[in-house]
Backbone bond lengths (Angstrom), bond angles and torsions (degrees), N, CA, C in turn:
res aa  C-N    CA-C-N  psi(-1)  N-CA   C-N-CA  omega(-1)  CA-C   N-CA-C  phi
1 M - - - 1.469 - - 1.529 110.61 -
2 R 1.363 116.47 -42.40 1.453 119.41 179.24 1.523 110.99 -62.94
3 T 1.347 115.60 -39.78 1.468 119.46 178.23 1.517 110.90 -61.18
4 A 1.327 116.91 -43.00 1.464 121.27 179.51 1.527 110.90 -62.37
5 L 1.339 116.50 -41.88 1.460 120.07 179.50 1.526 111.19 -65.64
6 R 1.343 115.92 -39.56 1.462 119.11 177.41 1.527 110.47 -62.55
7 F 1.336 115.89 -40.52 1.466 119.17 179.85 1.529 110.94 -64.16
8 L 1.336 116.55 -46.05 1.462 119.73 179.11 1.524 111.05 -60.39
9 F 1.337 116.29 -35.80 1.457 120.51 177.99 1.523 110.32 -64.30
10 L 1.350 116.82 -42.06 1.461 120.99 178.46 1.529 111.23 -64.25
11 V 1.343 115.43 -41.66 1.469 118.91 177.75 1.519 110.72 -61.45
12 A 1.340 116.21 -41.88 1.468 119.81 179.56 1.524 110.80 -62.18
13 I 1.357 116.09 -42.21 1.460 119.69 178.19 1.523 110.57 -61.31
14 A 1.362 115.36 -43.78 1.466 119.30 -179.28 1.519 111.00 -60.82
15 M 1.339 115.95 -42.07 1.463 119.30 -179.37 1.531 110.88 -65.41
16 V 1.347 116.42 -37.93 1.465 119.28 179.01 1.525 110.53 -67.40
17 V 1.354 115.37 -45.68 1.468 119.44 -177.84 1.512 111.24 -62.20
18 T 1.339 116.01 -44.76 1.464 118.54 -178.37 1.522 111.93 -73.25
19 S 1.329 117.33 -11.00 1.464 119.99 178.82 1.527 112.05 -102.35
20 I 1.355 117.40 7.51 1.459 120.72 -178.14 1.524 112.88 -54.27
21 P 1.362 117.66 -42.76 1.474 116.38 179.20 1.520 112.70 -56.10
22 A 1.313 116.66 -35.60 1.465 119.73 -179.91 1.516 110.99 -75.73
23 L 1.351 115.31 -42.39 1.459 118.83 -175.56 1.521 111.88 -71.04
24 A 1.349 115.67 -24.66 1.457 119.18 -176.73 1.527 112.57 -76.43
25 Q 1.301 117.25 -13.46 1.458 119.77 -177.87 1.529 110.42 -73.28
26 N 1.310 115.45 149.12 1.458 119.81 174.31 1.514 110.08 -73.28
27 A 1.325 116.62 161.00 1.462 119.99 178.09 1.526 109.07 -60.98
28 P 1.345 116.31 139.13 1.462 118.86 -177.11 1.524 112.17 -67.40
29 A 1.320 114.65 146.91 1.462 119.76 175.33 1.521 108.90 -67.84
30 P 1.344 117.31 163.32 1.467 120.07 -177.96 1.514 113.71 -53.37
31 N 1.348 118.07 -35.28 1.464 120.29 -178.41 1.532 112.24 -98.06
32 Q 1.328 116.57 11.40 1.461 120.91 -177.88 1.529 109.90 -105.23
33 E 1.320 116.28 143.36 1.464 121.43 -178.20 1.519 110.67 -72.20
34 S 1.333 117.50 140.24 1.464 121.04 177.52 1.517 110.14 -69.06
35 F 1.341 114.96 161.87 1.463 119.08 -178.39 1.530 110.84 -64.66
36 L 1.340 117.56 -42.46 1.463 119.89 179.01 1.523 111.21 -63.69
37 G 1.333 115.24 -38.60 1.465 118.70 176.53 1.516 111.36 -62.95
38 L 1.342 115.33 -39.80 1.466 119.94 177.39 1.527 110.80 -62.61
39 I 1.333 115.75 -43.56 1.473 120.45 179.30 1.528 110.00 -58.36
40 W 1.319 116.02 -47.62 1.464 120.41 -175.90 1.529 111.55 -67.89
41 R 1.341 117.48 -41.00 1.455 120.59 -174.78 1.521 111.86 -80.42
42 A 1.337 116.05 -41.90 1.461 119.41 -173.23 1.527 112.92 -86.80
43 G 1.334 117.67 -15.34 1.460 119.52 -177.43 1.508 113.80 -65.84
44 G 1.318 116.36 -27.16 1.458 119.60 -179.83 1.518 112.10 68.03
45 P 1.320 117.32 -169.44 1.466 120.35 -177.80 1.529 112.90 -62.53
46 F 1.342 117.12 -34.35 1.466 119.43 178.77 1.531 110.66 -67.50
47 G 1.322 116.22 -38.29 1.463 120.02 177.20 1.519 111.82 -62.72
48 I 1.338 116.62 -39.99 1.475 120.27 178.92 1.524 110.56 -63.89
49 V 1.329 116.80 -42.04 1.469 119.98 178.68 1.526 110.47 -63.33
50 I 1.331 117.22 -40.05 1.469 120.30 179.17 1.523 110.54 -64.68
51 I 1.334 117.03 -41.55 1.469 120.50 178.82 1.526 110.46 -62.45
52 I 1.333 116.78 -42.18 1.468 120.41 177.26 1.526 110.32 -61.71
53 S 1.334 116.66 -41.76 1.464 119.38 179.54 1.523 111.48 -64.68
54 S 1.337 117.09 -31.44 1.469 119.68 177.71 1.527 110.89 -67.22
55 V 1.336 116.34 -38.18 1.468 120.30 177.67 1.530 110.25 -65.36
56 V 1.327 116.01 -42.89 1.469 120.41 178.16 1.523 110.12 -62.91
57 G 1.334 117.24 -43.42 1.459 120.87 179.67 1.520 111.78 -61.63
58 L 1.329 116.97 -42.84 1.467 120.39 178.44 1.525 110.95 -63.76
59 A 1.335 116.81 -41.95 1.471 120.73 178.88 1.529 110.78 -62.53
60 L 1.338 116.54 -40.90 1.467 119.96 178.71 1.517 111.56 -64.62
61 I 1.327 117.51 -41.81 1.465 120.83 179.65 1.522 110.59 -61.90
62 I 1.333 116.89 -43.75 1.473 120.23 178.64 1.524 110.64 -63.49
63 E 1.344 116.32 -44.19 1.469 120.16 179.94 1.520 111.14 -63.22
64 H 1.333 117.44 -40.41 1.463 120.48 -179.46 1.527 111.46 -66.17
65 F 1.339 117.08 -36.40 1.458 119.56 176.65 1.531 110.94 -60.64
66 I 1.331 115.72 -34.02 1.464 120.11 -178.46 1.520 111.73 -79.55
67 S 1.334 117.19 -43.61 1.467 120.55 -169.37 1.525 114.72 -95.28
68 I 1.322 118.30 -26.63 1.467 120.02 -178.22 1.525 108.80 -96.39
69 S 1.305 114.52 84.09 1.461 121.39 179.60 1.524 108.54 -152.24
70 R 1.308 115.53 158.90 1.470 118.98 -179.94 1.525 110.72 -63.93
71 A 1.328 116.58 -34.23 1.465 119.49 -179.78 1.522 111.97 -63.01
72 K 1.343 117.57 -28.18 1.457 121.32 178.67 1.527 111.97 -89.26
73 L 1.328 117.36 -38.06 1.465 121.04 -174.74 1.519 112.35 -84.39
74 A 1.323 117.07 -36.18 1.472 121.09 -179.63 1.518 108.77 -142.75
75 P 1.345 117.41 74.15 1.465 120.98 -176.40 1.533 111.65 -59.86
76 P 1.331 117.80 139.57 1.469 120.51 179.20 1.521 112.92 -56.87
77 E 1.351 117.08 -36.55 1.462 119.19 -179.58 1.526 111.38 -66.74
78 A 1.331 116.67 -32.32 1.468 119.59 177.41 1.525 110.42 -67.69
79 I 1.322 116.51 -42.97 1.471 120.24 178.66 1.514 110.48 -61.36
80 E 1.340 116.78 -45.47 1.474 120.97 -178.52 1.528 111.01 -64.03
81 T 1.333 117.08 -41.96 1.466 120.14 -178.36 1.529 111.24 -66.24
82 I 1.333 116.40 -44.82 1.470 120.01 179.39 1.527 110.03 -63.05
83 E 1.322 116.99 -43.36 1.468 120.89 178.56 1.524 110.81 -61.18
84 S 1.334 115.94 -41.04 1.463 120.06 -179.73 1.523 110.98 -62.10
85 H 1.330 117.08 -45.12 1.466 120.52 178.19 1.528 111.04 -63.17
86 L 1.319 117.13 -43.53 1.457 120.06 -177.72 1.522 111.83 -70.00
87 D 1.324 117.00 -34.56 1.472 119.85 176.59 1.521 111.38 -62.87
88 N 1.339 115.91 -28.49 1.470 121.17 178.52 1.532 112.01 -95.32
89 N 1.339 115.41 14.36 1.470 121.38 -179.32 1.535 112.67 58.07
90 D 1.319 116.09 29.07 1.468 121.37 -179.84 1.535 108.58 -101.21
91 V 1.328 115.65 74.17 1.466 120.13 -178.59 1.522 110.73 -65.52
92 Q 1.328 116.85 -38.82 1.461 120.52 -179.77 1.528 110.92 -64.73
93 G 1.327 116.46 -40.43 1.463 120.22 177.71 1.516 111.71 -63.41
94 A 1.346 117.43 -39.98 1.461 121.30 177.71 1.522 110.25 -65.21
95 F 1.333 116.20 -40.15 1.465 120.01 179.58 1.529 110.68 -65.16
96 E 1.325 117.32 -44.29 1.460 120.69 179.78 1.530 111.41 -62.94
97 Y 1.333 115.93 -38.59 1.471 119.15 177.30 1.527 110.01 -62.36
98 C 1.323 117.55 -44.00 1.463 121.68 179.68 1.528 111.27 -62.04
99 E 1.322 116.59 -39.17 1.461 120.46 179.42 1.526 111.36 -66.80
100 Q 1.316 117.36 -35.24 1.467 121.83 -175.25 1.529 112.98 -86.40
101 N 1.324 117.57 -14.85 1.467 121.08 -176.99 1.534 110.00 -129.78
102 P 1.328 116.57 74.39 1.471 119.11 -173.69 1.527 113.28 -69.03
103 C 1.303 115.23 131.48 1.457 124.97 168.68 1.523 105.25 -158.79
104 A 1.297 118.18 178.40 1.463 119.63 -176.18 1.526 111.53 -58.60
105 L 1.339 116.74 -47.04 1.469 120.03 -177.72 1.518 111.86 -65.35
106 T 1.330 117.66 -44.65 1.465 119.73 -177.63 1.528 111.42 -68.27
107 R 1.328 117.59 -30.36 1.465 119.06 175.47 1.532 111.03 -66.80
108 I 1.322 115.43 -37.78 1.468 119.55 177.09 1.524 110.54 -64.77
109 M 1.330 115.75 -46.30 1.469 119.80 -178.46 1.522 111.05 -69.55
110 A 1.331 117.52 -33.52 1.470 120.13 177.98 1.524 111.24 -65.26
111 A 1.323 117.21 -26.17 1.460 120.26 175.70 1.517 111.86 -79.88
112 A 1.330 116.75 -32.31 1.470 120.81 -175.77 1.522 113.25 -82.27
113 L 1.320 117.59 -41.27 1.470 120.87 -171.56 1.531 114.10 -61.93
114 P 1.346 119.86 -39.41 1.468 118.42 178.12 1.536 113.35 -63.66
115 K 1.328 117.16 -18.31 1.467 121.01 179.06 1.528 112.11 -84.10
116 H 1.327 115.77 2.21 1.467 120.72 -178.00 1.530 113.30 -51.49
117 P 1.335 119.57 -44.54 1.482 118.42 -179.72 1.527 113.63 -65.01
118 H 1.340 117.20 -19.78 1.467 120.42 -176.92 1.514 113.02 -91.90
119 G 1.326 117.02 -1.22 1.450 120.13 175.30 1.522 113.81 104.39
120 F 1.332 113.47 170.63 1.462 120.80 -174.54 1.526 112.34 -63.74
121 D 1.313 117.91 -42.17 1.468 120.82 -177.22 1.524 111.74 -60.27
122 A 1.336 116.57 -40.61 1.464 120.50 178.90 1.528 110.57 -65.95
123 M 1.333 116.37 -39.42 1.469 120.48 177.82 1.524 110.57 -64.18
124 E 1.333 116.30 -44.53 1.461 120.68 -178.36 1.523 111.06 -64.19
125 T 1.322 116.88 -40.99 1.467 120.75 179.86 1.528 111.07 -64.28
126 A 1.339 116.47 -44.17 1.469 120.22 -179.83 1.523 111.17 -64.66
127 A 1.345 116.01 -43.11 1.465 119.65 179.87 1.519 111.12 -65.02
128 A 1.330 117.13 -43.21 1.463 120.46 -178.76 1.527 111.19 -63.40
129 S 1.341 116.64 -37.01 1.464 120.37 179.99 1.528 110.99 -64.13
130 V 1.337 116.94 -46.44 1.469 120.32 -179.40 1.527 110.32 -70.57
131 A 1.336 117.62 -36.17 1.471 120.46 177.63 1.526 110.85 -61.33
132 E 1.318 116.16 -38.62 1.459 119.86 176.99 1.529 110.96 -65.15
133 E 1.333 117.12 -39.43 1.462 120.74 177.22 1.529 111.08 -63.14
134 E 1.327 116.49 -41.26 1.465 120.13 179.24 1.529 110.56 -64.07
135 A 1.329 116.99 -40.08 1.462 120.38 178.19 1.524 110.92 -64.29
136 I 1.337 116.15 -40.70 1.466 120.16 178.67 1.530 110.33 -63.38
137 K 1.331 117.22 -41.49 1.462 120.71 179.78 1.531 111.49 -63.49
138 L 1.321 116.46 -40.33 1.459 119.88 179.28 1.525 111.02 -65.54
139 N 1.334 116.31 -43.48 1.466 119.63 179.44 1.525 111.25 -66.65
140 A 1.341 116.80 -36.76 1.461 119.70 176.82 1.531 110.77 -65.88
141 K 1.316 115.63 -35.34 1.460 120.63 -179.15 1.531 111.57 -63.65
142 I 1.334 116.77 -44.88 1.462 119.42 -177.77 1.524 112.14 -80.83
143 S 1.339 117.40 -12.24 1.464 119.86 -177.17 1.527 112.30 -64.85
144 W 1.346 117.67 -21.53 1.465 119.84 177.87 1.527 111.26 -64.06
145 L 1.340 117.15 -31.11 1.464 119.57 175.44 1.525 110.60 -64.69
146 S 1.326 116.22 -42.21 1.462 120.34 177.19 1.524 110.51 -62.03
147 F 1.327 115.80 -39.32 1.468 120.33 179.18 1.524 110.95 -61.97
148 I 1.331 116.86 -47.31 1.468 120.73 -179.24 1.524 110.38 -64.47
149 A 1.354 116.52 -42.92 1.462 120.46 -179.77 1.524 111.71 -62.90
150 S 1.326 117.27 -30.96 1.469 121.02 179.74 1.524 112.29 -81.71
151 V 1.335 116.29 -37.85 1.464 120.26 -174.22 1.530 112.22 -79.28
152 A 1.339 117.46 -33.37 1.471 120.27 -175.53 1.531 112.40 -56.82
153 P 1.335 120.17 -50.47 1.477 117.93 178.65 1.524 112.99 -67.19
154 L 1.346 117.14 -28.20 1.467 118.94 176.30 1.526 110.75 -67.85
155 L 1.327 116.30 -39.16 1.460 119.56 174.35 1.528 110.57 -63.54
156 G 1.340 115.48 -38.55 1.460 119.16 176.02 1.515 111.60 -61.71
157 L 1.342 116.23 -41.55 1.462 120.22 177.49 1.529 111.32 -64.54
158 L 1.335 115.08 -38.79 1.467 119.11 177.98 1.524 110.54 -63.09
159 G 1.335 115.68 -41.44 1.464 119.39 176.40 1.514 111.87 -64.80
160 T 1.344 116.20 -35.38 1.462 120.07 176.97 1.525 111.22 -61.61
161 V 1.342 115.63 -47.55 1.463 120.08 179.16 1.527 110.46 -62.12
162 S 1.348 115.94 -42.63 1.457 120.04 179.89 1.527 111.29 -61.13
163 G 1.338 116.26 -44.79 1.461 120.15 -179.97 1.515 112.60 -64.37
164 M 1.335 116.63 -42.60 1.469 119.29 179.50 1.518 111.60 -67.35
165 L 1.342 116.88 -36.71 1.472 119.11 175.87 1.523 110.82 -61.71
166 G 1.352 115.59 -39.98 1.458 118.84 177.93 1.518 111.86 -63.25
167 A 1.342 115.82 -40.50 1.470 119.54 179.76 1.521 110.92 -65.30
168 F 1.330 116.55 -43.32 1.469 119.25 -179.90 1.530 111.70 -69.37
169 A 1.327 116.67 -29.98 1.465 119.27 176.72 1.520 110.55 -64.52
170 I 1.343 116.31 -37.41 1.472 120.02 177.88 1.529 110.15 -67.17
171 I 1.345 115.90 -41.36 1.469 119.23 178.02 1.531 110.76 -60.30
172 E 1.342 114.58 -39.23 1.460 119.65 -177.29 1.523 112.47 -69.54
173 T 1.318 116.58 -35.70 1.467 119.77 -172.25 1.524 113.52 -100.66
174 T 1.333 117.62 -6.22 1.469 120.67 -177.91 1.521 109.14 -113.70
175 T 1.315 115.62 136.93 1.476 119.77 -176.68 1.525 111.56 -66.75
176 N 1.304 115.51 -54.34 1.464 119.86 179.53 1.533 109.23 -129.11
177 P 1.333 117.51 78.64 1.460 119.11 -177.73 1.524 111.73 -67.20
178 T 1.302 114.93 139.52 1.464 120.84 177.13 1.526 109.24 -92.83
179 P 1.345 117.70 163.69 1.461 119.37 177.58 1.528 113.19 -55.86
180 S 1.326 116.56 -35.78 1.472 118.66 -179.94 1.527 111.23 -66.73
181 D 1.356 117.01 -28.50 1.461 119.62 177.66 1.527 110.79 -66.50
182 L 1.325 116.28 -34.12 1.469 121.04 -177.20 1.523 112.82 -88.82
183 A 1.334 115.39 -12.87 1.468 118.93 -171.23 1.523 112.69 -62.02
184 R 1.331 117.22 -38.64 1.472 119.29 -176.07 1.522 111.81 -59.45
185 G 1.350 116.53 -48.53 1.457 119.49 -179.32 1.516 112.42 -65.54
186 I 1.354 115.65 -40.56 1.465 118.74 -179.60 1.528 110.48 -67.54
187 K 1.338 116.64 -38.33 1.468 120.05 176.46 1.519 111.21 -59.20
188 E 1.324 115.80 -46.75 1.472 119.25 179.62 1.529 110.54 -59.53
189 A 1.338 116.20 -41.92 1.464 119.98 -179.36 1.523 111.36 -61.43
190 L 1.323 116.92 -46.31 1.466 120.75 -176.76 1.525 112.13 -73.57
191 V 1.323 116.54 -41.46 1.463 120.43 -176.61 1.529 111.19 -66.00
192 T 1.318 117.49 -44.07 1.465 119.04 -179.25 1.529 111.19 -67.34
193 T 1.330 117.90 -35.06 1.467 120.57 175.32 1.522 110.15 -62.30
194 L 1.333 116.02 -46.02 1.469 120.89 179.06 1.527 111.04 -60.45
195 L 1.330 116.49 -47.98 1.462 120.09 -178.61 1.523 111.41 -60.39
196 G 1.332 116.47 -43.32 1.460 119.51 -179.49 1.507 112.22 -59.05
197 L 1.341 117.54 -42.33 1.464 120.96 -179.88 1.527 111.81 -71.84
198 V 1.326 116.76 -39.38 1.473 120.51 -179.67 1.532 110.82 -62.69
199 V 1.324 117.01 -34.61 1.464 120.47 178.04 1.529 110.83 -78.75
200 S 1.320 116.83 -43.26 1.462 121.22 -172.02 1.524 112.99 -65.59
201 I 1.329 117.95 -42.26 1.468 120.25 -172.42 1.534 112.30 -64.49
202 P 1.358 119.97 -54.62 1.463 117.97 179.34 1.517 114.04 -66.00
203 V 1.353 117.96 -34.66 1.466 119.65 179.00 1.527 110.12 -67.60
204 S 1.335 117.59 -35.09 1.464 120.59 175.04 1.526 110.67 -62.93
205 L 1.321 116.58 -42.43 1.467 120.06 175.83 1.525 110.64 -58.69
206 G 1.337 115.69 -42.27 1.464 119.69 178.68 1.515 111.90 -62.23
207 F 1.318 117.27 -42.69 1.458 120.33 -179.07 1.523 111.42 -62.81
208 F 1.336 117.27 -47.18 1.465 119.66 -178.44 1.527 111.27 -66.49
209 Y 1.329 117.19 -34.21 1.468 119.85 176.87 1.527 110.41 -63.56
210 F 1.333 117.00 -49.36 1.462 119.76 -177.17 1.528 111.96 -72.30
211 R 1.320 117.61 -29.23 1.471 119.02 176.47 1.522 110.08 -63.18
212 N 1.342 116.63 -45.36 1.464 119.94 177.93 1.525 111.58 -65.73
213 K 1.337 115.88 -36.25 1.458 119.70 179.35 1.522 111.01 -66.62
214 V 1.338 117.29 -39.67 1.463 121.08 178.46 1.523 110.42 -63.69
215 V 1.330 117.51 -42.49 1.464 120.57 177.86 1.524 110.54 -58.38
216 K 1.323 116.41 -45.75 1.461 120.79 -179.95 1.527 111.56 -63.73
217 L 1.338 117.11 -44.46 1.461 120.63 -178.32 1.522 111.79 -66.86
218 V 1.333 117.07 -38.09 1.467 120.19 178.81 1.524 110.22 -63.86
219 L 1.333 117.42 -41.84 1.466 120.79 177.78 1.530 110.98 -63.09
220 E 1.337 116.28 -42.67 1.466 120.10 179.11 1.523 111.05 -64.83
221 M 1.338 116.53 -41.99 1.453 120.85 -178.95 1.534 111.14 -65.58
222 N 1.323 116.33 -38.81 1.466 119.69 177.46 1.524 110.84 -63.50
223 A 1.330 116.02 -40.47 1.462 119.52 179.00 1.528 110.69 -64.24
224 I 1.345 117.15 -35.93 1.470 120.54 -178.18 1.529 111.08 -68.13
225 W 1.361 117.09 -51.12 1.470 117.56 -176.44 1.529 111.23 -69.43
226 E 1.337 116.94 -31.51 1.467 118.53 176.04 1.523 110.86 -64.03
227 D 1.331 115.85 -38.85 1.464 119.44 178.39 1.531 111.04 -67.95
228 L 1.342 117.20 -36.53 1.469 120.36 -178.25 1.532 112.04 -67.80
229 I 1.324 117.29 -36.53 1.468 118.45 -177.67 1.524 112.39 -93.73
230 E 1.338 116.30 -2.92 1.470 119.34 -178.43 1.524 111.38 -60.34
231 R 1.324 117.16 -29.38 1.473 121.00 -178.71 1.526 112.07 -64.52
232 F 1.332 116.77 -18.40 1.458 119.63 -179.83 1.545 112.15 -89.92
233 R 1.315 116.74 -3.45 1.463 119.27 179.63 1.527 109.44 -69.58
234 P 1.323 117.26 132.35 1.473 119.22 -179.29 1.530 110.52 -63.88
235 A 1.303 114.96 142.82 1.462 120.53 177.66 1.528 109.45 -67.88
236 P 1.346 117.19 138.62 1.466 118.34 178.53 1.518 112.01 -65.31
237 H 1.297 114.76 144.01 1.466 118.91 -178.29 1.538 109.44 -76.83
């Protein structure tokens, strides 16, 4: 819980730091457009896509906080129940429990327990194969954060190019363009760049946090299932 709070604090700092240009502005005059209004109007279609990606990124971070945890992947009650069945030599009961209560750990054990008649090596191989699949699924799950963090600044760059092209088009087609004529394109260029960075930085922090968390959880989960099947290892002669 403390780690999660520290991470949220870092994300908040990142959002504040990347929003300094906006926060540093004075309050708008009565006839002046607000900063949020400027963001929405001047961002153009690329700005809207970046804003949508920020909402998706935030939703993913919240979902990952809920689902990527030891309590979800290897619940203590599941470990205790499986151990209880195995201590009583009830391999079938442990297998049935794993089938009825799916989670990462029980899926691993459900693959290993049916191999019991074939010996410890067969159980270990089956468990390791499913454990690797679970690790791949977790890494694939968090990879969407990396995708958003990478694409957001590229969308911002695309908006920058689009805005500058619009400004140069006005210069090309207007005899004596005024600064206000060029402002729309330049606004789009700057706003989309800002939005891309504001989205990318905190989402990148989220990705690296969950990547490290997945590594830790996978190591813990491997230690748990290895300990559970260790009792089936033949005694040395």
